[in-house]
TORKOL-4160 file (C-alpha; in steps of 0.2 Angstrom, whole numbers, padded with zeros to 4 digits, m for minus):
298
<pt num="1" X="0186" Y="m0188" Z="0954"/>
<pt num="2" X="0191" Y="m0186" Z="0972"/>
<pt num="3" X="0210" Y="m0186" Z="0969"/>
<pt num="4" X="0225" Y="m0178" Z="0976"/>
<pt num="5" X="0236" Y="m0182" Z="0961"/>
<pt num="6" X="0239" Y="m0163" Z="0957"/>
<pt num="7" X="0243" Y="m0159" Z="0975"/>
<pt num="8" X="0256" Y="m0173" Z="0976"/>
<pt num="9" X="0264" Y="m0170" Z="0959"/>
<pt num="10" X="0276" Y="m0158" Z="0968"/>
<pt num="11" X="0287" Y="m0156" Z="0953"/>
<pt num="12" X="0274" Y="m0147" Z="0942"/>
<pt num="13" X="0272" Y="m0132" Z="0953"/>
<pt num="14" X="0277" Y="m0115" Z="0947"/>
<pt num="15" X="0294" Y="m0108" Z="0951"/>
<pt num="16" X="0295" Y="m0098" Z="0968"/>
<pt num="17" X="0297" Y="m0081" Z="0959"/>
<pt num="18" X="0279" Y="m0083" Z="0952"/>
<pt num="19" X="0272" Y="m0081" Z="0970"/>
<pt num="20" X="0265" Y="m0065" Z="0977"/>
<pt num="21" X="0278" Y="m0053" Z="0985"/>
<pt num="22" X="0265" Y="m0048" Z="0999"/>
<pt num="23" X="0269" Y="m0055" Z="1017"/>
<pt num="24" X="0250" Y="m0061" Z="1018"/>
<pt num="25" X="0240" Y="m0068" Z="1004"/>
<pt num="26" X="0222" Y="m0075" Z="1004"/>
<pt num="27" X="0212" Y="m0084" Z="0991"/>
<pt num="28" X="0194" Y="m0089" Z="0993"/>
<pt num="29" X="0183" Y="m0098" Z="0980"/>
<pt num="30" X="0165" Y="m0103" Z="0978"/>
<pt num="31" X="0159" Y="m0113" Z="0963"/>
<pt num="32" X="0148" Y="m0127" Z="0956"/>
<pt num="33" X="0154" Y="m0143" Z="0948"/>
<pt num="34" X="0147" Y="m0158" Z="0938"/>
<pt num="35" X="0156" Y="m0174" Z="0939"/>
<pt num="36" X="0150" Y="m0188" Z="0927"/>
<pt num="37" X="0157" Y="m0202" Z="0937"/>
<pt num="38" X="0161" Y="m0199" Z="0955"/>
<pt num="39" X="0175" Y="m0209" Z="0962"/>
<pt num="40" X="0189" Y="m0210" Z="0975"/>
<pt num="41" X="0204" Y="m0217" Z="0967"/>
<pt num="42" X="0214" Y="m0219" Z="0983"/>
<pt num="43" X="0202" Y="m0233" Z="0989"/>
<pt num="44" X="0194" Y="m0238" Z="0972"/>
<pt num="45" X="0177" Y="m0232" Z="0978"/>
<pt num="46" X="0164" Y="m0227" Z="0965"/>
<pt num="47" X="0147" Y="m0219" Z="0966"/>
<pt num="48" X="0142" Y="m0227" Z="0949"/>
<pt num="49" X="0134" Y="m0211" Z="0945"/>
<pt num="50" X="0136" Y="m0192" Z="0941"/>
<pt num="51" X="0131" Y="m0178" Z="0952"/>
<pt num="52" X="0132" Y="m0159" Z="0954"/>
<pt num="53" X="0142" Y="m0151" Z="0969"/>
<pt num="54" X="0145" Y="m0135" Z="0978"/>
<pt num="55" X="0163" Y="m0131" Z="0980"/>
<pt num="56" X="0170" Y="m0120" Z="0994"/>
<pt num="57" X="0188" Y="m0116" Z="0998"/>
<pt num="58" X="0200" Y="m0104" Z="1007"/>
<pt num="59" X="0219" Y="m0103" Z="1007"/>
<pt num="60" X="0231" Y="m0092" Z="1016"/>
<pt num="61" X="0250" Y="m0089" Z="1015"/>
<pt num="62" X="0260" Y="m0079" Z="1028"/>
<pt num="63" X="0278" Y="m0075" Z="1026"/>
<pt num="64" X="0286" Y="m0077" Z="1043"/>
<pt num="65" X="0304" Y="m0073" Z="1038"/>
<pt num="66" X="0312" Y="m0064" Z="1024"/>
<pt num="67" X="0331" Y="m0062" Z="1027"/>
<pt num="68" X="0341" Y="m0058" Z="1012"/>
<pt num="69" X="0338" Y="m0072" Z="1000"/>
<pt num="70" X="0330" Y="m0083" Z="1013"/>
<pt num="71" X="0311" Y="m0085" Z="1015"/>
<pt num="72" X="0300" Y="m0095" Z="1027"/>
<pt num="73" X="0281" Y="m0096" Z="1024"/>
<pt num="74" X="0267" Y="m0105" Z="1033"/>
<pt num="75" X="0250" Y="m0108" Z="1024"/>
<pt num="76" X="0233" Y="m0116" Z="1027"/>
<pt num="77" X="0221" Y="m0123" Z="1014"/>
<pt num="78" X="0203" Y="m0128" Z="1017"/>
<pt num="79" X="0192" Y="m0137" Z="1003"/>
<pt num="80" X="0175" Y="m0143" Z="1004"/>
<pt num="81" X="0165" Y="m0153" Z="0991"/>
<pt num="82" X="0146" Y="m0155" Z="0994"/>
<pt num="83" X="0136" Y="m0166" Z="0982"/>
<pt num="84" X="0118" Y="m0164" Z="0979"/>
<pt num="85" X="0113" Y="m0182" Z="0980"/>
<pt num="86" X="0128" Y="m0193" Z="0985"/>
<pt num="87" X="0132" Y="m0186" Z="1002"/>
<pt num="88" X="0143" Y="m0201" Z="1006"/>
<pt num="89" X="0156" Y="m0194" Z="0994"/>
<pt num="90" X="0157" Y="m0176" Z="1001"/>
<pt num="91" X="0175" Y="m0172" Z="1003"/>
<pt num="92" X="0183" Y="m0160" Z="1016"/>
<pt num="93" X="0202" Y="m0157" Z="1016"/>
<pt num="94" X="0211" Y="m0147" Z="1029"/>
<pt num="95" X="0230" Y="m0144" Z="1025"/>
<pt num="96" X="0242" Y="m0134" Z="1035"/>
<pt num="97" X="0260" Y="m0131" Z="1027"/>
<pt num="98" X="0277" Y="m0124" Z="1029"/>
<pt num="99" X="0290" Y="m0120" Z="1016"/>
<pt num="100" X="0307" Y="m0113" Z="1016"/>
<pt num="101" X="0318" Y="m0107" Z="1002"/>
<pt num="102" X="0335" Y="m0099" Z="0999"/>
<pt num="103" X="0346" Y="m0093" Z="0985"/>
<pt num="104" X="0362" Y="m0101" Z="0982"/>
<pt num="105" X="0371" Y="m0093" Z="0967"/>
<pt num="106" X="0359" Y="m0093" Z="0953"/>
<pt num="107" X="0349" Y="m0108" Z="0960"/>
<pt num="108" X="0334" Y="m0109" Z="0973"/>
<pt num="109" X="0335" Y="m0122" Z="0986"/>
<pt num="110" X="0318" Y="m0126" Z="0994"/>
<pt num="111" X="0309" Y="m0138" Z="1006"/>
<pt num="112" X="0291" Y="m0140" Z="1009"/>
<pt num="113" X="0280" Y="m0149" Z="1021"/>
<pt num="114" X="0262" Y="m0152" Z="1021"/>
<pt num="115" X="0249" Y="m0161" Z="1031"/>
<pt num="116" X="0232" Y="m0167" Z="1025"/>
<pt num="117" X="0217" Y="m0171" Z="1036"/>
<pt num="118" X="0203" Y="m0178" Z="1025"/>
<pt num="119" X="0185" Y="m0182" Z="1029"/>
<pt num="120" X="0174" Y="m0192" Z="1017"/>
<pt num="121" X="0155" Y="m0192" Z="1020"/>
<pt num="122" X="0158" Y="m0183" Z="1036"/>
<pt num="123" X="0169" Y="m0197" Z="1043"/>
<pt num="124" X="0188" Y="m0198" Z="1045"/>
<pt num="125" X="0196" Y="m0204" Z="1029"/>
<pt num="126" X="0214" Y="m0201" Z="1027"/>
<pt num="127" X="0229" Y="m0192" Z="1035"/>
<pt num="128" X="0244" Y="m0189" Z="1025"/>
<pt num="129" X="0261" Y="m0181" Z="1027"/>
<pt num="130" X="0271" Y="m0175" Z="1012"/>
<pt num="131" X="0289" Y="m0168" Z="1012"/>
<pt num="132" X="0299" Y="m0162" Z="0997"/>
<pt num="133" X="0316" Y="m0154" Z="0995"/>
<pt num="134" X="0319" Y="m0146" Z="0978"/>
<pt num="135" X="0332" Y="m0137" Z="0968"/>
<pt num="136" X="0329" Y="m0126" Z="0953"/>
<pt num="137" X="0335" Y="m0111" Z="0943"/>
<pt num="138" X="0336" Y="m0103" Z="0927"/>
<pt num="139" X="0349" Y="m0111" Z="0915"/>
<pt num="140" X="0345" Y="m0100" Z="0900"/>
<pt num="141" X="0335" Y="m0084" Z="0897"/>
<pt num="142" X="0317" Y="m0089" Z="0901"/>
<pt num="143" X="0321" Y="m0107" Z="0904"/>
<pt num="144" X="0319" Y="m0114" Z="0922"/>
<pt num="145" X="0323" Y="m0132" Z="0927"/>
<pt num="146" X="0318" Y="m0139" Z="0944"/>
<pt num="147" X="0321" Y="m0156" Z="0952"/>
<pt num="148" X="0313" Y="m0163" Z="0968"/>
<pt num="149" X="0312" Y="m0178" Z="0979"/>
<pt num="150" X="0295" Y="m0182" Z="0988"/>
<pt num="151" X="0291" Y="m0192" Z="1003"/>
<pt num="152" X="0272" Y="m0196" Z="1007"/>
<pt num="153" X="0265" Y="m0206" Z="1022"/>
<pt num="154" X="0247" Y="m0211" Z="1021"/>
<pt num="155" X="0236" Y="m0217" Z="1036"/>
<pt num="156" X="0219" Y="m0222" Z="1031"/>
<pt num="157" X="0206" Y="m0222" Z="1045"/>
<pt num="158" X="0197" Y="m0238" Z="1040"/>
<pt num="159" X="0208" Y="m0246" Z="1028"/>
<pt num="160" X="0224" Y="m0251" Z="1036"/>
<pt num="161" X="0230" Y="m0262" Z="1022"/>
<pt num="162" X="0231" Y="m0246" Z="1011"/>
<pt num="163" X="0242" Y="m0237" Z="1024"/>
<pt num="164" X="0258" Y="m0233" Z="1014"/>
<pt num="165" X="0275" Y="m0224" Z="1012"/>
<pt num="166" X="0279" Y="m0217" Z="0995"/>
<pt num="167" X="0295" Y="m0210" Z="0987"/>
<pt num="168" X="0295" Y="m0200" Z="0971"/>
<pt num="169" X="0307" Y="m0191" Z="0960"/>
<pt num="170" X="0302" Y="m0176" Z="0949"/>
<pt num="171" X="0310" Y="m0166" Z="0935"/>
<pt num="172" X="0301" Y="m0151" Z="0927"/>
<pt num="173" X="0306" Y="m0138" Z="0915"/>
<pt num="174" X="0297" Y="m0121" Z="0911"/>
<pt num="175" X="0300" Y="m0110" Z="0896"/>
<pt num="176" X="0293" Y="m0092" Z="0900"/>
<pt num="177" X="0288" Y="m0079" Z="0886"/>
<pt num="178" X="0277" Y="m0064" Z="0883"/>
<pt num="179" X="0284" Y="m0055" Z="0898"/>
<pt num="180" X="0282" Y="m0071" Z="0909"/>
<pt num="181" X="0263" Y="m0071" Z="0907"/>
<pt num="182" X="0265" Y="m0086" Z="0896"/>
<pt num="183" X="0274" Y="m0103" Z="0898"/>
<pt num="184" X="0276" Y="m0120" Z="0892"/>
<pt num="185" X="0280" Y="m0134" Z="0905"/>
<pt num="186" X="0286" Y="m0152" Z="0903"/>
<pt num="187" X="0288" Y="m0163" Z="0918"/>
<pt num="188" X="0291" Y="m0181" Z="0923"/>
<pt num="189" X="0289" Y="m0191" Z="0939"/>
<pt num="190" X="0293" Y="m0208" Z="0945"/>
<pt num="191" X="0285" Y="m0215" Z="0961"/>
<pt num="192" X="0286" Y="m0231" Z="0972"/>
<pt num="193" X="0273" Y="m0235" Z="0985"/>
<pt num="194" X="0275" Y="m0248" Z="0998"/>
<pt num="195" X="0258" Y="m0252" Z="1007"/>
<pt num="196" X="0254" Y="m0262" Z="1022"/>
<pt num="197" X="0247" Y="m0275" Z="1011"/>
<pt num="198" X="0260" Y="m0280" Z="0998"/>
<pt num="199" X="0246" Y="m0283" Z="0985"/>
<pt num="200" X="0244" Y="m0264" Z="0984"/>
<pt num="201" X="0263" Y="m0260" Z="0981"/>
<pt num="202" X="0266" Y="m0251" Z="0965"/>
<pt num="203" X="0278" Y="m0242" Z="0953"/>
<pt num="204" X="0271" Y="m0227" Z="0943"/>
<pt num="205" X="0278" Y="m0216" Z="0929"/>
<pt num="206" X="0270" Y="m0200" Z="0925"/>
<pt num="207" X="0273" Y="m0187" Z="0911"/>
<pt num="208" X="0264" Y="m0170" Z="0909"/>
<pt num="209" X="0263" Y="m0155" Z="0897"/>
<pt num="210" X="0255" Y="m0139" Z="0901"/>
<pt num="211" X="0253" Y="m0122" Z="0891"/>
<pt num="212" X="0247" Y="m0105" Z="0898"/>
<pt num="213" X="0244" Y="m0091" Z="0886"/>
<pt num="214" X="0237" Y="m0073" Z="0888"/>
<pt num="215" X="0219" Y="m0072" Z="0883"/>
<pt num="216" X="0218" Y="m0054" Z="0876"/>
<pt num="217" X="0202" Y="m0056" Z="0867"/>
<pt num="218" X="0192" Y="m0055" Z="0883"/>
<pt num="219" X="0204" Y="m0045" Z="0895"/>
<pt num="220" X="0222" Y="m0040" Z="0894"/>
<pt num="221" X="0225" Y="m0049" Z="0911"/>
<pt num="222" X="0215" Y="m0065" Z="0906"/>
<pt num="223" X="0224" Y="m0081" Z="0903"/>
<pt num="224" X="0220" Y="m0099" Z="0897"/>
<pt num="225" X="0228" Y="m0115" Z="0902"/>
<pt num="226" X="0228" Y="m0132" Z="0894"/>
<pt num="227" X="0236" Y="m0148" Z="0901"/>
<pt num="228" X="0239" Y="m0166" Z="0897"/>
<pt num="229" X="0245" Y="m0180" Z="0909"/>
<pt num="230" X="0249" Y="m0198" Z="0905"/>
<pt num="231" X="0252" Y="m0210" Z="0920"/>
<pt num="232" X="0255" Y="m0229" Z="0920"/>
<pt num="233" X="0255" Y="m0239" Z="0936"/>
<pt num="234" X="0261" Y="m0257" Z="0938"/>
<pt num="235" X="0257" Y="m0266" Z="0954"/>
<pt num="236" X="0270" Y="m0277" Z="0960"/>
<pt num="237" X="0261" Y="m0292" Z="0967"/>
<pt num="238" X="0245" Y="m0303" Z="0963"/>
<pt num="239" X="0230" Y="m0293" Z="0965"/>
<pt num="240" X="0217" Y="m0304" Z="0975"/>
<pt num="241" X="0201" Y="m0300" Z="0966"/>
<pt num="242" X="0208" Y="m0303" Z="0948"/>
<pt num="243" X="0222" Y="m0316" Z="0952"/>
<pt num="244" X="0235" Y="m0307" Z="0942"/>
<pt num="245" X="0246" Y="m0292" Z="0942"/>
<pt num="246" X="0236" Y="m0276" Z="0942"/>
<pt num="247" X="0240" Y="m0264" Z="0928"/>
<pt num="248" X="0233" Y="m0246" Z="0924"/>
<pt num="249" X="0236" Y="m0232" Z="0913"/>
<pt num="250" X="0227" Y="m0215" Z="0914"/>
<pt num="251" X="0225" Y="m0200" Z="0901"/>
<pt num="252" X="0220" Y="m0184" Z="0908"/>
<pt num="253" X="0216" Y="m0168" Z="0898"/>
<pt num="254" X="0212" Y="m0151" Z="0905"/>
<pt num="255" X="0207" Y="m0134" Z="0899"/>
<pt num="256" X="0204" Y="m0119" Z="0910"/>
<pt num="257" X="0204" Y="m0100" Z="0910"/>
<pt num="258" X="0206" Y="m0086" Z="0923"/>
<pt num="259" X="0195" Y="m0070" Z="0918"/>
<pt num="260" X="0198" Y="m0055" Z="0930"/>
<pt num="261" X="0182" Y="m0046" Z="0935"/>
<pt num="262" X="0190" Y="m0032" Z="0945"/>
<pt num="263" X="0192" Y="m0029" Z="0964"/>
<pt num="264" X="0201" Y="m0045" Z="0966"/>
<pt num="265" X="0188" Y="m0056" Z="0959"/>
<pt num="266" X="0191" Y="m0069" Z="0945"/>
<pt num="267" X="0180" Y="m0080" Z="0935"/>
<pt num="268" X="0187" Y="m0098" Z="0932"/>
<pt num="269" X="0179" Y="m0110" Z="0920"/>
<pt num="270" X="0187" Y="m0127" Z="0919"/>
<pt num="271" X="0185" Y="m0144" Z="0910"/>
<pt num="272" X="0194" Y="m0160" Z="0914"/>
<pt num="273" X="0193" Y="m0177" Z="0906"/>
<pt num="274" X="0200" Y="m0193" Z="0914"/>
<pt num="275" X="0201" Y="m0208" Z="0903"/>
<pt num="276" X="0207" Y="m0223" Z="0915"/>
<pt num="277" X="0211" Y="m0240" Z="0909"/>
<pt num="278" X="0214" Y="m0255" Z="0920"/>
<pt num="279" X="0212" Y="m0274" Z="0921"/>
<pt num="280" X="0203" Y="m0271" Z="0938"/>
<pt num="281" X="0185" Y="m0266" Z="0934"/>
<pt num="282" X="0182" Y="m0253" Z="0948"/>
<pt num="283" X="0197" Y="m0243" Z="0941"/>
<pt num="284" X="0191" Y="m0243" Z="0923"/>
<pt num="285" X="0181" Y="m0228" Z="0918"/>
<pt num="286" X="0179" Y="m0212" Z="0908"/>
<pt num="287" X="0175" Y="m0196" Z="0918"/>
<pt num="288" X="0171" Y="m0178" Z="0913"/>
<pt num="289" X="0171" Y="m0164" Z="0926"/>
<pt num="290" X="0165" Y="m0146" Z="0922"/>
<pt num="291" X="0168" Y="m0133" Z="0935"/>
<pt num="292" X="0164" Y="m0114" Z="0936"/>
<pt num="293" X="0171" Y="m0105" Z="0951"/>
<pt num="294" X="0172" Y="m0087" Z="0957"/>
<pt num="295" X="0189" Y="m0083" Z="0965"/>
<pt num="296" X="0194" Y="m0069" Z="0976"/>
<pt num="297" X="0212" Y="m0064" Z="0980"/>
<pt num="298" X="0220" Y="m0051" Z="0991"/>
């Protein structure tokens, strides 16, 4: 599924102290993926088939400023998905970003801005701006809480009715253990989107649970992650093609592992299942995605 749900769920990102201490960090990846039901949920497009794809990506972060307890970091991410048969669904994403954080007592105050420029099938698809201030801190040994507000502005190249402004509120909690190599995370999000066409206005509620554990049977530095997300979305007007209010619920399951191979390389297998239910037929489907990637970090 071509979705930015994970990128936009700002409240589920790891606390800042989990980031690298190096001024410059780079990550590159190459992998293969099979998607059983290729779709673009932002516009309800579906290929009505599965396909294999080549995945390419590179990300970079550079810390511009570190003064006392204040940090300023810029970043850039590039991702490309190239399908074997359905080239119209090839997705390319360019995403520059800037983030700032500072310590206030025992809390971390941060602000993030990110711009997305997306192409679908080689053509301009969507430009999106996101901004999120957040406040987080440890409230007990190993327990970190974080709250965030998010603003998103969407501008579609060929679907002006879907252009929208979105406001969201996020709350997340992490419990770290095993020398911070393992954690449990629970998070919740409320979202309100106002589109150019009122038929696409909606309210959404999302809850998620994640678990990361060391995977010592393979390698002392390996880890395994499991996740579950439930999202419900209620559209606020009458949806034209069904003559009623549109309703959706989505259950997402994920299982992934990072297995270090040495010299900065990591093998990352991943499985995701999306079970989407809706009274609007194009948004009602079951999707399974299997991915195997090689990741290099420095």
